[in-house]
DRENNU-17707 format. One line per 10 residues: number of its first residue (from 1); their letters; for each residue y, z, x of N, C-alpha, C. Coordinates in steps of 0.1 Angstrom, whole numbers, plus 2048, in hexadecimal, padded with zeros to 3 digits. Each point is the difference from the previous one (the first is absolute). Layout:
NUM> A> Y/Z/X/Y/Z/X/Y/Z/X ~ ... $
REM end
This chain:
1> MIPSALITDL> 765/595/98D/801/7F5/7F5/7F3/7F9/7FF ~ 7FB/7FE/7F4/7F4/7FA/7FD/802/7F1/801 ~ 7F7/7F9/808/801/7F1/801/7FF/7FA/7F2 ~ 808/7F6/7FD/800/7FA/7F2/7F2/7FA/7FC ~ 7F8/7FC/80A/7F3/7FB/7FD/7F7/80A/7FA ~ 803/80D/801/7F7/80A/7FB/805/806/7F3 ~ 80B/7FC/7FB/805/805/7F3/7F8/7FA/7F5 ~ 7FB/809/7F7/7F8/7FC/7F4/809/802/7F4 ~ 7FF/7F6/7F7/807/801/7F3/7FB/80B/7F8 ~ 808/807/7F9/7FC/80B/7F7/7F7/7FB/7F5 $
11> YELTMLAGYD> 801/7F4/7FB/7F7/7FB/7F6/7F1/800/806 ~ 7FF/7FC/80C/7F2/800/806/7FA/80E/801 ~ 808/809/804/7FC/80E/800/7FC/806/7F3 ~ 809/7FC/7F6/7FD/805/7F2/7F3/7FA/7FB ~ 7FE/7F3/802/7F3/7F9/7FC/7F4/807/807 ~ 802/802/80D/7F5/806/808/7FC/80E/7FA ~ 80A/808/7FD/7FE/80D/7FA/7F9/7FF/7F2 ~ 805/7F6/7F8/7FA/7FE/7F3/7F1/7FC/801 ~ 7FD/7F6/809/7F3/7FC/802/7F7/80B/805 ~ 805/809/809/7F8/80B/805/7FD/80A/7F4 $
21> QAGVTGRATF> 80A/803/7F8/7FE/809/7F5/7F6/7FA/7F6 ~ 800/7F3/7FE/7F7/7FA/7F6/7F2/7FD/806 ~ 7FF/803/80D/7F3/7FE/807/7FD/7F1/803 ~ 80A/7F8/800/7FE/7F1/802/7FD/7FF/80F ~ 7F5/7F9/803/7FC/7FE/80E/7FF/7F2/804 ~ 803/7F7/7F7/7FF/7F1/803/80C/7FC/808 ~ 800/7F3/803/80B/7FA/807/80D/7FF/7F8 ~ 80B/803/806/80D/7FF/7F9/809/7F6/807 ~ 807/7F9/7F8/809/7F5/806/80E/802/7FC ~ 809/7FF/809/80E/801/7FE/807/7F3/803 $
31> ELFVRNLPAG> 80B/7FD/7F9/807/7F3/803/80A/802/80B ~ 804/7F5/806/80A/800/80A/80A/7F6/7FC ~ 80D/804/7FF/80B/7F7/7FD/80B/802/80A ~ 804/7F5/806/80B/801/80A/80A/7F6/7FC ~ 80C/804/7FE/80B/7F7/7FE/806/7FB/80D ~ 803/809/809/805/7FE/80D/7F9/809/80A ~ 7FF/7FB/80C/7FA/808/80B/80A/80C/803 ~ 7FB/80C/803/808/80B/803/808/7FC/80D ~ 80C/807/801/808/7FD/80C/7F8/803/80D ~ 802/7F7/809/7F9/802/80D/7F2/7FA/800 $
41> RAYLVAAGLE> 7FB/7FB/7F5/7F3/7FA/800/801/7F1/800 ~ 7F8/7F9/808/800/7F2/801/7F5/7F9/7F9 ~ 7F5/808/7FB/7F5/7F9/7FA/7F9/80B/7F7 ~ 7F8/7FB/7F7/7F8/808/7F7/7F1/7FB/800 ~ 7F7/80A/801/7F2/7FC/800/7FA/803/7F2 ~ 7FA/7F6/7FB/7F9/802/7F3/7F2/7FC/801 ~ 7F7/808/7FA/7F2/7FD/801/7FB/7FD/7F1 ~ 7F5/7F9/7FF/7FA/7FE/7F3/805/7F4/7F9 ~ 808/7F8/806/806/7F4/7F9/7F5/7F7/7FB ~ 7F5/7FE/807/7F6/7F7/7FC/7F9/805/7F3 $
51> QALQYLDRAA> 7FE/80D/800/7FA/806/7F4/80A/7FF/7F4 ~ 80D/802/802/80A/7FF/7F6/800/7F2/7FA ~ 7FF/7F6/809/800/7F2/7FB/7F4/7FD/7F8 ~ 7F4/805/804/7F4/7FE/7F8/801/807/7F3 ~ 806/80C/7FF/802/807/7F3/809/7F7/7F7 ~ 80B/7FC/806/809/7F8/7F8/7FA/7F3/7FB ~ 7F7/7FA/808/7F9/7F4/7FC/7F7/803/7F4 ~ 7F9/80B/801/7F7/804/7F4/808/803/7F4 ~ 80C/806/802/808/804/7F4/806/7F3/7FA ~ 803/7F6/808/805/7F4/7FA/7F6/7F8/7F8 $
61> KAPPRPGRES> 7F3/802/803/7F5/7F9/7F9/7FA/808/7F5 ~ 805/80C/7FE/7FB/809/7F5/803/7F9/7F2 ~ 7F6/802/7F7/803/7FA/7F3/80C/807/7F9 ~ 807/7F8/7F8/80B/806/7F9/7FC/80A/7F6 ~ 808/80A/7FE/7FD/80B/7F7/804/7FC/7F2 ~ 7F8/803/7F6/804/7FC/7F2/80E/806/7FC ~ 808/7F7/7FB/80D/804/7FC/80A/801/80B ~ 7FC/7FD/80C/809/802/80C/800/7F3/808 ~ 7FC/7F5/7FA/7FF/7F3/807/80D/7FC/806 ~ 80B/802/7F9/80D/7FC/806/804/808/80C $
71> ADKGRRAEIA> 7FE/80D/7FF/803/809/80B/7F7/7FD/80C ~ 7F3/7FD/7FD/7F6/7FD/80B/804/7F3/807 ~ 805/7F6/7F8/805/7F4/806/80B/803/80A ~ 80A/808/7FC/80A/804/809/7FB/808/80C ~ 7F6/808/7FE/7FA/808/80B/7FA/7F6/80A ~ 7F9/7F6/7FB/7F9/7F7/809/80B/7F8/808 ~ 80B/7FC/7FA/80B/7F9/807/806/809/80B ~ 801/80D/7FD/806/80A/80B/7F6/801/80B ~ 7F3/801/7FD/7F6/802/80A/7FF/7F3/809 ~ 801/7F4/7FA/800/7F4/808/80C/7FF/809 $
81> ALTAKVKKEL> 80B/804/7FB/80C/800/809/7FF/80A/80B ~ 7FB/80C/7FD/7FF/80A/80A/7F6/7FC/80B ~ 7F4/7FB/7FC/7F6/7FD/80A/804/7F4/808 ~ 807/7F6/7FA/805/7F5/808/80A/805/80A ~ 809/809/7FD/80A/805/809/7F9/807/80C ~ 7F7/809/7FC/7F9/808/80B/7F8/7F7/809 ~ 7F9/7F6/7FB/7F8/7F7/808/809/7F8/809 ~ 80C/7FC/7FB/809/7F8/808/805/808/80B ~ 804/80D/7FE/805/809/80A/7F5/803/80A ~ 7F4/801/7FC/7F5/803/809/7FC/7F4/809 $
91> G> 804/7F4/7FB/7FE/7F4/808/7F3/7FA/7FD $
REM end
């Protein structure tokens, strides 16, 4: 049996194959989304949270897009709520 920590999502393998075929050699980034910890797991390790918060901060300060001011206002509210939640959980 393969340890669950070594299982890779098919999406990641598909993207890897596509990048390889296209000759892409730069850095690739994949998202991580967890609703619940897997059975038998007591914690989750996540890296890059500081960089993610910096990115969200820059996104919140980006100028509104012409014709999208209302959507961008909602986006900024979502970003503010998310960053506040993450910062609170990080302590």
